[in-house]
Phi, psi and omega in degrees: 000135178289134184295129171072016180279141181233136179256124177246125181247125176240184182273317192243152177300322180296317178297320180297317181296317182295314182292321179302325179294335179272328185277324177075201183296152180094349180237134170254117181253117183233155180254137173279349185056058178083207180292145177259342179210163185199177173290130179281165169294142180305329180292342181268357179292153173302150185304322184285352180256346186295335179259004181267193184295339179268358191297329186272319186239352195065023176223131179273096185288340182273349184229069174072018180053045180290124179275155178244108186260149171226150175288131179302143183302322182276005178247358181298320179295318180296317179299320179297321179295318180294321178297320179295316178295324181296324179296334182264007184243155177247008176199142181239127175248118175268107188247036176287169185302150181269066170217185186299316182292318178297321178295321179293321177299317178298319179297317178296319178299317180296318181292327184272322183281334179048061185293146176250013178244164178303140181240134178230140177267120185247123185229149180201157182254351177211156183252082174233164181301318181294317182294320180293321178297316178296321181296321178296328183273349184227058178283167180216180175277162173296135181271100185293333178294320176296320177298313180301319181295316180292321179292322176298317178300316181295316180292320178302313180295325178293315180297314181300306184295318185283340176271322187269321184302318178301332176294320177295322180299318184285326190254343180238292182194145176297148174086000179281165179221151173240148181210154185304317181259321184297324181291323179289321177298318177298319180298320178302314182293320179293318180298323177295321179292325175298320177299320179293322180293325181276350185294136176246117182287148177242137177263138177206165181236155172221172181233130177234160179206164177255130187235155177210150177289126183297137176056037178220146180271067181239153181293153177283162176213163182254137177228155183243144178296122181239349180213141177222120177058033178086357178252148180280137179279134184290139170244181184301327183288351181273357181255143176271183184289351176264004178082016182253151175294133186275336186222162180281165178074016180239131183243124175277142177264136171262177185298316184298315183289323179297317179293325179294322178293322178299314179295322182287343179265000180296118180082006181291153179268115179263148178212157179285115180279318179204154179217122180241134175235143180222150174295145180241129177223135179224129181268154177287157177285156179292159175302163187291138160254177179303316182294309183291331176295315179298320181295313182290324177296326177289314183292312189268325186250357181059034177269142171289164179299319180296318181295319179296316182289323178295317180294317179297322179296320177297320178295319179294313185292338178260012171083021183263328181226168175282177185304135191265004176245098183205146175260358189261133174267009185280138174255145175292165179301319180297320181291320178299315179298318181296317181294315180294319180296318182289323178298319180294320181294320187272327188241343180115152184298329181293346180272002181243124181293164183296321182245148177299149177275140179241130181242148176232156183284138176255354183285147176294134173061034179304135187226175178071151186261019183286160169287175168293167177282122185209169173300144183286157173095166177276350175227118184285141171270132180286161176305324179296326182285338180254004185300327180281340182266330183244151176211171176057223184299323182295318178294316181299318182288321177299316180299319179298314180295317180298312181299315182296319182294311180296316181298329183297340179250020180256171185288161177297150168279137183231153179178205181226140171252142181230139176232126183239141176241128181249139182238147175199156178261124178265141179236078180295146180296132176073015181220163180291147174302148183218141179281134178238151179231130174251148182228150174209154177219159181199164179232134176245118179273118179265336176219116188289330180054230182296339180297342176296337182252324191195143173228129183291143177285168181237150173283169182295150177279151180296318182240131169235091191292338186284308186250345185075003180268168181265117179207163181286154178296142182280155179286153177291151180272162177276136181258150178284169175288128177202167181223161180304132180093349179298134176286148181229152171259137179243124181227171176053037176293133181212150176256133182229138178268147181221164175223132179295148181250153181289170177305138182293149175293159174292142164259174176300320181296311183287332176290318175302316180297317181294318179296316181293318180299327179273355180073028183264125179067195179233140180308328180293343181256356186297320181299316179293321181298313180296323176298320182294314183291337173282316181295327181282354179084016178276332185222139173238164181258141172228095191065233177273347186280149175258119183250122178287146175273168176295332175300319178296324177298315181295314180296315181296320179296316180300316181291320180296321185276340185235340178228046189304324182293326184288336178250014175283132185297317181294318181297319180295320178294322178296324176300320180295320178296322178294321177296324175296321179294323176295318179297330180273001180077016183266345178226152179268131185294321181294315179298320181292315179296324179298315179294319180295316187274317184261342186075200178275096185298330181292328182266311183196151179266009184260358185280337182266181182301316183298319179297323178297314183294319183286343182241034181292327187078193183275126176255123179280101184299322181295320180292318180299323184268019182239137177230126181285127179262332182119159178059033179077007182263134180236133171270136178237138177269101184266176182299326183253021178121172182284147174211159178254152184221141178216154179301148176295166183292328177250164182296334181259002181281148175292155178299148174276141180224152175206140178288150178257123180302146181295331184271009178265113181291152181306320182287350179268352179273079177274173177300318180297318179294323179297316178297325177297320179294321178298322183287325184273345178246109181304143181289124177065207179283140173259108183286121183263337182143200183238137176293117184296339181276313185259340181079009180270145177294144178245128182232160174247139183223162172255119183246180182299325183257019177115177182288147180207167175243152181204162175263146181259106180277151180295150178296133181289148177259106181250150178296120181298344181278354181297144174289168181299318180294317180293323178295318179297319180294320180294319179295323180294334182277348182287152178296144180268146178293145175287140178224159177204129179288143175293144174293162179298334181277357182254162176217159179298329184289333187243353183296140183246173178297320179298318177301315183296317181296323177294318179296321182285347178281348179283149000288150183253133177282118180276323181161192182241133177294118184295337181278311185264342183078006182278144179282137177253127179238154175254127186224157176247120184240188183299327183257014176114185183285145181202163173260149179226129176225101187065239177261003183262119180240148179226137182286142174262154184287329183211159180293328181297334179297338181304328185263340187236000179292137181265168179298319180299317179294321179295317179295327178294323177294317180292338180283343180277156175302141184289137178229163171076207186301135179087001182300137185254338182223087181239152177293152181295151178287323178209154173246132190238023177091200186252137178285129183291340181274307184271340183074011182253157182293139177262132177226159173255128180236163177258119183245184183299324183253023178111183182291145178215159179252141184209150170249016181093342179244321182240132178248143176215119178296140180292137174302161185302323185265015176241129181252161176303331181281328187265342184295139180258162176303323180295318178298318181298315179299318181294317180298317179293322179295319178296321180293319178296318182294327180287339181078178181292145180290140180263141182288326180229145178271116179279162180299132181276144173282116186291146174272166181291153175304160187303132171232148177295131181270150175241151179242156177239144180238000000 
């Protein structure tokens, strides 16, 4: 054993590299690359255990909810490396993150490595030399309560998913999943869409004009008509979701009256009726928590929650910011001093208040003892100082965090707000004169205070009467100097029509805010939750908005009607509070899991999750997957996608059906739109005629992937005595019907038999390459028309070329350098410097399965939320390091050697 060697284990390679640079010789810093073991799939259990108590969940629910852990197949090599290093060390430091998950990773490492040397738990909130030094001097024992809380969460999610998801498979669609937080998040998005579907728009008009103080050199301003004849004029906020006025004393204007008022005010004498001014004070926002960081990154940087958290993790692991998973807005004394000192240096002493600002958490069940997210260190580096080290998303996010932190310790913004009311008498033609009132407001900032550094973003406003789009409320305009009774000139009076808009859809930012306000889940998991509901096909994106799919409607309805308690917002929040109590050592995890799963066994076995599942009764799958659109039209969530159905025109006619386009949002499927779909999609098969060569009928159909033509082959005559397996084999041996997708220029309404026969003739032999002797064919594929010669394919410019391209033209295309899909020798998209491990240049390339980063030896596909343009050199190095640590991918997963059932771990110090 080497004298005095110490092994430090962290989660990520990037974190390991940064810490190793601070610790120096005598320390081996290695990464576990996340969790090393987990609950296996029940199918992966040893054969002799599949029928035992662990067989259903890999958790023995009858004996203290004991979990059965196995080392992940791709972590066995890593565990072996850590064990080897441990043998050469005389002390072990577990330096995983100081939260529940980090504590659980440390516990798993301890249970698997079985160290015979002293063990210390090392924790820190930032990766700086000072923080690491302090952490070495202030180690602690493993916190078993945090481990219990994380383990309870993991077992809870396994029980929830494995009991509820199979119900979705049977009644909605195979491959779906249910989850404690993801199902509730989906429900929130679906409920908002239901509100939009039920929303009744109201039309109203208003009058605006441009005004100026008469005979004065003051700027013009815009004011809106707010009163007529002593009654208030309705704006968008005065209408409810049914399109009705919500309160008395409010009058909506129609077009005729609005235009009459404009005409009646032509040449009218305007004067200032009243002017109110008030002092204006605005405080800075608190430093970032995980939740508010995700919200602001979405609003200001257009980052998804996953992208924001991934970027923040890179900044943390490389020593730029403090730990990015925290519910606390509190800054340490050192951070407060650093922020106040930097604000004074950059903006002046008058921008720093006399006393430091103190913030407290407003979130339900705020947990963990971390600081707020802030720049690392006792002295902050400005964005200018890190500009050469950071680029792309990392620089943008660091700058956002720096601005928010410094601004949080700066002085209030101060100024004046002014509200002015203008009066004039309107004389509409053919009507009595009527008094009108116009109003405007504005804010004048006299001292910017914290606004010199940062201004918090805003969520979308509920109503945007002008465009019906979702956007943030506009800032007030600046008003000129004026006094009561001052005459005004009014010009450019105009009447404008508006329509109220429905409640805005959730964005990632507003969904994160809604989840946190309700105490559902934890901010550190929101990015993963939103990612899951998108990956599962429950939610799609439309710009920044989250749009639920019809699949989400079906799943949510099934859960609401049969598992109402599990998707109840209050119940889900209470579960989170109970997990916090377990983390604090105030509740026993076994007792809590027993109550959740079994209910009160003494009273009834139906109160827990198992009782609910076992007593579901009959669920009508057709009913669950049906949504009434109106006028007898029903949307159904089918195996191959959503479609609408309505009764046939006659009593004996089959129902009419039409597919629903994927890009049509649920609130856009109105009765009128449904009838339009019926009209544009022919009912059933459209018989085009008979193939003169084969004598088979040719039909046109609307399929899941668009309209197509096909031949109808006769039904095979099989021996009824055949077994199911033999019948399946016989059917597989039969010839398949020819099919062909319609060109983009074709439609089901106009396609002819000649069109269909040409489509069915594809692929077409263009000729033979005289050099290689290979046959060249023209084909239409999923990604469009192309030529194929052996394994070499080339894209065609248009679908029409499939029928008329000549051999000479095809050879000319093959003579050109290869472009597009399948390209084998293309210049890199970006160059990212040299990899510190291999010493070779890192580049980003475009591959068959998307963009990837490589150093020539190791390849790693870019994650979904990282683009070739946004990836930084640090991210690239980390991705390659993670890929190397994971080892080569295995084609088949071999049976895992099971680990022993859970035992309480002990630590030594």
